[in-house]
C-alpha angles and dihedrals in degrees: 000000000000123000117263123200120198139176136174128222117199123192128181127186146090115359093233091057092045092057091046092052092044090054090054097054111115118244115269097040116113106240131187120184118185117186120193111178109300095348131077139190119207120192124187124190111199120193129183139163094238138031091239092055091045091051091048092052093047090048090050093050094047091048090051091051092046093050090049091049092049090051094058 
């Protein structure tokens, strides 16, 4: 059995931002967005076959979120 590396990113905040971030998540990442009124919780589960690949995916996601936040 091959090694599997996994991490979870959890974000909480305004529902509009949560939807924006959810829309940015690259395909293949398990995403769960829960909206309750004006607030949202976004959970990402990122899985890769190496630590280097996992780190690269996490960096990519965080950069996408940061760029979106800066654009607001």
